[in-house]
N, C-alpha and C positions, 0 to 999 in steps of 0.2 A: 449337539451342533454348536452350542454356545462356547465361547472361548474365555469368558470372564473367570476370574480367579476365585470367586466366592460361591461357586455353584453348589457346594455341598455344606454350607455354613448357615446357621440360624441367625436371622436378623432380628435384633431386639430394639424396639422403639420405646422411649420414654417421652411422653408429650404432655405439655402444660400450656393452656390458654391459647390454643390455636383453633381457628374456625369456631365451632360450637363446643369444643372439648375443654372441660375444666382441668382434668388430669387423668391420664390413663397410661397403661403399660401393655404393649401388644408384641407378641412374638410371631414373626413371619418366617416359616420354613421355606426352603428352596422348593420350586415348582409352582403350581397354581394355588392361590389363596383367594377364596370367595368371601367378600364382605356381604353377607346376606342380611337384609333387614328392610323395614319400611323406610319411607322417607323420614327426615328429621331424626335419624339415629346416628349421626356423626360419621357416616361412611365417607362422605366427600371430605369432611374435615380431616379424617385420618389420612386420606390420600394427599391432601395438602401438606400434612406433617411429613409424609414420606418425601414429597418433592423438596420441601425445605431442608431436610437432612441431607438430601443428595446434592444440594447447592442451588436450587431454584429460588426465585423470589416470588413465585406465584403462590403465595399463602397469606392468609389474613389472621389478625389477632382476634381473640374472643371479644365481643362487643363491650364488655365491662372491664377489660384489662388493658394495661398500658405496656406490659411486657409478657413475652412468651418464650418458650424454649422447646427444643426437640433434640433428643440424643439418640444416636444410632450406634449400637454395638454390633460389629460384623467381624467375626473371627477374633483376632487379637487387636483390631483397630477400633477406635472410638471416634465418632464424628459428632460435633455439637454445633447447633446454630441457635442464635438468640434473635428475637424480634422485639423492636422498641418503637412505641408510638410517640412521635414528637410533632406537635402542631398539626395533627391530623394525618401525618405521613408515617408510614411503617418502614423502618430501616432494618437491615439484616447484618449480623456479624457472626464471627466464628468460622470454623473450618468444615465445609461440606465435603461429601465424597468426591464431587467433581469440581475442578477448578473453574470450568466454564460449562454452564448448564444449557447453553443455547440450543444445541442439537437435541438434547433430552427434552427440553420444553416444547420443541417443535414435533418430535416424532416418537417419544417414549411416554410422556406424561399426557395421555389423551383424555383429559377431563372435558367438561362441557365448553369451557372457554378457550380450549386449545387453539392457537393461532392457525395451524394448518387446517383444522376442521372448519373453522369460521371463514377462512379465505375462500374455500369452495362455496360455502353457503352464500357468501357475498359476491360470488362470480368475479373475484379479483385475478390479476395476472399472477400465475403461480411460479413464474420463473425465479423471483427473488427468494421465495421460500425453499424451493428445491435446491437452488445453488448456494444458499446461505452457508452450509457447512464447508463449501469449497473456497479456498483462498484465491479468488480470481485476482485481486489486487496484487498479490505476490507475483503472479504470472505477468501482469501488465508491467510491473516494475522490472521484471527480468527482461521483457521485450525492450523497454526503454534503455536499459543497461547495454543490451546487445546492439541496439541501434547506434548508440554513442561509440561503442568499440568498432563497429563496422565503418562509421564515418571517419574515425581516427585512422584506421588502416587505409581507407580510400585516399585520405589526405597524404599519407606516407607514400602510397603508390604513385599519386600524382606528382609529388615532389621528386620521386625517383625517375619518373618519366621525363621531367624537365631536366634533371641532372644528366640523364643519358644523352639528351640532345646537346648539352654543353660539353660533354666529355671529349668528342673529336676535336673541338676547337682548343680545348685545354691541352690535349696531347700534342697538337701542332704547335701550340705556344711553348710547351716544354722542349720539344725538339729544336725549335728556333733559338730558345734561350741557351740550350747546350751548345749549339753551333756558334752563337754569339760569344759565349764564355770562352770557348776554345780559341776563337779568333782573337779576343781581347788578350788572352794569356800570351798568345804568340806575339802580338803587338808589344805587350809589356816587356816580354822577355828580350825582344829585339831592342826596345827602347833602353832597357837597363844595360844591355851590351854597349850601346852607343855612349851612355853616360860613363861607363867604366873606361871606355877608350878615350873619351874627351878628358876625364879626370886625370888619366895617366899622363896625358900630354901637357898638363898644366903644372907649372912650378910655382908653388905658393907656400907660404908658411903654414905650419900646422894649426895655429891659432885662428888665422884668417879663414882657413878652410872649415874649421870646426864651427866658427861663428856663422859662416855663410850657410853651411848645411843645416845648422840648428834652426835658423830662420826659415829655410826652405821646408823643413819638416813641420814647423809650426804653421806655416802658410798652407801646406797640404792638408794638415788635420782641420784647420779652421774652415777651409773650403769644403771639406767633406762634411763637417757638422752643418755648414750653411745649406748645403744640398739636402741633407737629411731633413732639416727643419722645413725647407720648401716643400719636400714630399709629404711631410706630416701636415703641413698647412692645407695642401691639396686634399689629402684624405679626410681631415676633419671638416673641411668645407663640404665635401661630398656627403659625409655622414649627416651633417646638419640639414642638407637638402632632403635626404631620405627621411629624416625624422619629421621634417615639416610636412612631407607628403603623408606620412603615417598619421600625424596629428589631423590633417584635413580629412583622411578616411575615417578616423575615430569620431571626429565631429559630425560628419554625415551620418555615420551609423547611429550616433546618439540622437541626432535630430530626427531620424526615422522612427525611433521608439515613441509610442504613444505617451502623452503626458499622464503621469500617475501621481498626483499630489498625495502626500502622506495622510492628509485629512480624509481623503476617500478611503484609504486603507483602514484608518481608524473607524470610520463609519461602517465599513464592511465587517470589521472584527466585532464592533458593538452589535450589529444586526445578528451576526452568527451567535454571539453570546446570548442575545435576547431570545432567539429562537430555541437555543438549547434549554434555557430556563423555562421557556414556554412549554417545550416538550416534556420537561420533567414535571411541570405543574399538571399538564393534561394526563400524563401517565399516572400521577398520584390520584387524580380525580377518577380515572378508570379504575384503579385499584380499590379506591374507596367505594365506587359504584358497585364493583364486583362483590365486595364484602357485604354491602348493604343488600344486594340482590340475593346473595346466597343465604344470608341470615333470614331474610324475610321468606324466601322459598322454604327453608327448613321449618320456620314457624307456621307457615300456611299449609304445608302438605298434610293431607288426611284431616283437614279442618282443625288444625291446631291440636291434634291428639296429645302431643307432649305436654302442652300448656294445661290442657283440661285435666290430664292425669295427675299433674302436680297439684291443681286446685282441688281435685277430689281427695287426694291424699291428705290435704290440709283440712279436709272436712267442711269446706264451704260449698255445700250442694246448692244453695240458692244462687250463688254467683255462677256456678257451672250451668245451672238451668238458664240463666240469663244469656250466657255465652252462646248457647246452641239454639235458643229460641228464634224462631222466624229466620233461621239461616244467617243470623248475625253473630259477629264476634266482637270482642273488646279489642280495640287497637292497642298493641303492646308498646306503641311509641307515645300515644297521646292519651289513651284511656277512654276515648269516645267509642260509641257503638257504631260499627260500620258493617256493610255486607262483605262477604268474601269476594264478590265480583268487583267491588270498589278497590280492594287490595290488589286483586289480579290486574285491574286496569293500571293502578299505580306502578306495579312491578313491570308491566309491559312498557310503560313510559320510561322507567329506569333502564330497561334493556335497550329501548330505542336510543336513549341518551348515550348509553355505553357505546352502541354501534357508531353513533355520530362522533363521539370522542375518539374512537378508533380511526375513523376516517380522517378526523382532524390531525391526529398523530402522523398518519401517512402523508398528508399534505405538508406538514411541517418538515418531515424527513426529506421529502422531494425538494422543498425550498432550501433546506440546509445543504443538501448535496450540490444544488446549483450554486449557492453562495460560496461553498467551500471550493468548488471548481474555480470560481472567479478569484477567490482569495489566493489559490495556488498560482494562477496565471499572473496575478498582480505582483505576488512575491517574486515570481520568476523574472518579470520585467524589471522590477526594482533591483533585483540582484544583477541583471545584465547592465542596467543603468549605472549601478555602483561600480561594477567592474570596468565599464568604459570610462567613467569619470576618473577612477583611480589610475587607469592606464594613461589618460590624457595628462593627469598631473605628473606622472612619471616621465612621459615624453617631454612635457614642458621643462621639467627639472633637468632632463638630460640635454635638451637644446641649450638651456642657459649655461649648463656646465661646460658643454663643448664650445659655446661662444666665448666663455671666459678663457678656455684653453686656447682658442684661436687668437684671442688678443695677446695671451702670453707668448705664443709662437711668433706672432708678428713683431712683438717687441724684441724677442730673441733674434729673429731674423735681422732686424735693423741693427742690433748690436754686433752680430756676426759679420754683417756687411761692412760695418765700420772697421771691425778688426781686420778683415781681409784687405781693405784699402790701406790700412796703417802698415800691415805687414808687407804688402807689396811695395810700399814706399821705402820701408827699411831695407828690403832686399835690394831694391834699385840702388840705394846708397852704397851697399856693400859690393855690388857687382862692378866689375871692371870689364874691359874689352875681353880679358882672358876668361872671365866668368860668364859672359853673356850667352855664349853657346850652351854651356852646361846648365845655366839657369833655365833657358828655354826647354832643354831636354828634361830637367826635373819637373818643370810645370807640366809638360806633356805626360811624363810618367805618373805624376800625381793624379792627373785627369783620368788616365787609363786605369789606375788602381781604384779610383772612385767608381768609375763606370763598371769595373769588374765586380766590386762589392755589391753595387746595385743590381747587376744581372744575377749574381748568386743568391741575393735575397729574394728576387723575383722568382727564381727557379725553385727555391725552397717553398715559397708560398704556393706556387702552381702545383708542385709535387704533392704538398699536403692536401690541397683541394682535390686533386685526382685520387689520392689514397682514400679520402673521405667518401668521394663519390663511388669508388669501387667497393668500399665496404657496404655502402647503402645498397648498391646494385646487387651484391651478394645476398642480401636479405629479401630480395624481391620475390623469389619463389616461396620462401617461408611465409612472407606476408600474404601471398595469394592463397596459400594453403590455409592460413588462419582465417582469411576472409570466406573461403568456401565453407569451412567448418561453422563459422558464424552464420552464414546464410542458411545452412541446413538447420542450425539450432533456432534461428529466427523463424523459419518456416514451421518448425515443430511447435514452437511457442504459440505462433499465430493460430495454428490449427488446433492447438491443445484445448483452448477454451471451447471452440466449436465441437470438438470431439467429446469433451467432458459433458457438454450440454446434450449432445445427441445420444451419448451412452446413457446419461441419467434419464432422459425421456424414454429411451427404449426399455430401461430396467423398470422404470415406474409403470409403464404399460404392461410389461410382463407380469409384475407382481400384482397390479390391480386386477388383471385378468384372472390370476390364480386365486386371489381373495374372493372375487365375484363367483368363481366356480365353487368355492367353499360355501359361500352364502346361498347360492342356487336360486336367485331370483328369476322368475319366469319372464317378467316384463322388462328387465334390465339385461340387455344382451352384452353390452360392452361399455366401459368407461375408459377413455383414452385421452392422451395429451398430444397436441400437435405443436411443433416448433415452428414459429412464424417470424418473419422480419417485417417490422413496421417503421414508417418514418414518423418521428415525433419531434416536437420543438423542445430544445433545451436552451433556455435563455433566448438569445437573438438568433440562434442557428437551428437548422433542421438536421437531425442525425438519424441514422438507421439503427434500430435497436431490436433485440430479439425478445419475443414474448412466448409464453407457453399457454396455449389455449385448450381448455378442457372441453371434451366432447362426450355426449351421452348418446348411446344407441339403444333405442327401446323397441319393443315388438308389440304388435297388436294381438288380439286373441286369435286371429287367423294365422299368426306366425310371421306376418310381414314386418320387416325391420325398417326403422326410419330413424334419422338423427334428430335429437332434440337438444335443448339448451338447459343449463342448470336453472335458469330463471323459470322454466316451465314445470320443473319438478315440484312435487308436493313437499311439504316441510319434512316429513319423515324420509322421503327419497333424498332430499338434500342432506339430511343428517347422515344417511347411509353413505352417500357419495363422499362427503367430507371425511368420514371415518375411513373409508376404503383408501382415499388419497393419503391420509396421514399414516395408516398402517404400511402402505407401499413405501413411504419415505423411511419408515423404521427399517424395512428390509433392504432398501437400496443403499442406504448409508451405513449398513451394518452396525446400527446403534447398539445392538445387543453385545458387541465386542467391547464396548467401553462403558455401557450403562447396564448394571445387572438387573435393574427393576424396570418393568413395564407396568403402567397403570391405565386401567380402563374404567370409564364412568359414563353415565348418561347414555345408556344403550337401549333406552325404552323404544326407540324407533325400530329395533330389530326384535323379531319374535325369539322365544327361548331356545328353540331347536337350532336356529341359526347362530345364536349366541354360543351355544355349546359347541357347535362345529368350529366357530372362529377361535374360541379359546383353545380347543384341541390343537388347531393348526399353529397358533402362536406359541403354545407351550414348548414347542421344539426349539425355539429361539431364546426366549427370555429365561434367565436363571430364576427370577422371581416375577411372576405374573400375578398382579393383584387387581381383581376386578370387582366393582361394586354393583350388586344386583338386588332387585326386589326378590322376596322369597319365592314367588311363583316362577320367576325366571331361573333362579338358582337351582331349582329342583331338576332341571333338564341336564345339569352338568354332571360329570362323572362323580360317583360317590367317593372315589379315592381322593379327590381334591380337598385340601384343608378348607374348613369353613369357620368363619369368625362371625358371631351374631351379637356380641356384646362388646361395645367399645366405650 
């Protein structure tokens, strides 16, 4: 059933200074491997070494060591991880089998401190654990991207709608311009015929005529330039008015943005950095607590048999007698005599502190998520503010530039006006009674030519605008099709998260039911998860969020079923429920396809026959199933399974 590539290869582990192990070499063949032995025989330490080799950081150094190593030879590949203790913190380096061991830590490495098992025991919301392997953030980013694309298309379609309303007016304007141009051409043609007839009737010298016509041409060109400058002045003035309006709109939009002093951003960044460091500190404390708890549990199990055996081997029988006399032991940390109950009490305090620290980590993570959300919103507002301020600067620069151009045009207009007046004076000096009529005709022809040029320029502008509108309208159907596709994609993305959650819950319930059938408890009828929506406060707002609530259905001796809560279960029943939940996660997320090893420990809450049935069931999935058991529990398992009794 497994699809991992190492299903038929021997796994060889070389371990130094991890957990309680000083140095060992262990071969793990494919299939089920049973680590059978009493407590304090390094079974859990070896499981930690396997975790470390596969890429996890859930492993501790030997109490008297500052460095440790584990090497995994699997087929032709070798994986090595090193552990280094610095200032009380253990760091990891090297290349593990997995680049990211998050899913494996949750659902494949099921030791006592496994997060999925403990979440059930603490009656926490299970949604975050179940959905952690799913990249929900990527789906949300995709929704945001699609929303932006949709808004862009809506804007384009709105623009096209406005352009379609303008099109009839523009077409009417184009028709009128064409008619006006035809009319002006007819007038100009008639005027040129008059000029030709008048010129033919005038007897003048060639030089006088040439000089006169030269001044007329210059006058016509100057008037044309003057009219063009007047038109440009009008256009520039209009553009300045539009830019002023845009500047006012930008200023209003900028004023509507909430104030966001950079100092506040710096305080927010500093608080996020502080919480991250605080989280790292608490996580190190949890790891140190776990190491201390595990070390002391191994030393205390079976009344310190391992320590006593070593003392007997050293020949100090008097010391051994004192250790066991009156049920007292010598504390291996301070050397004083204490009762085993006192050490048990201390261990329970350490466990309680570890649970408190885990809760503290969760609170820090919640606060971090809230602050990071505020940080993203502040950055977005700052980006919008910067964008608006930049555009305001650009608009101000453009207004200033166009004002300067307006001043230049007005100066040019004044100069051209003077030139026209001067040329008119010169022409008047040259004209005579004979030229008076032809001069008037030339002036009229010049005016007609100027008006004709103006009409043809307007026609070119209107035709270009119509062409642009028609091209935009031609894309309307295409844009609508794109929008429909985007809407479908958006709907699919919005429902995908809900569907993923619903499918995950359904699969969890199916697999938990199957595992309970394997275990065959008489008084545990069903363990199932219900997906609910709750209104919670995030910062200053109330939002609707999804939670996964665990339900337990029990039955009485008479067979009547009733629903109970995890809080009402016994410690052993909570342990079983947590294990069932974690095993379901292993099956739901197909962890066996990526992680060849499955590790099981701390199964004392389950009797040996049920352990055997559970191991048989899981052996169909995991390429390497390594389970740590007491000798009496190991006896119930299939004799064909590999057994390791010395680590």
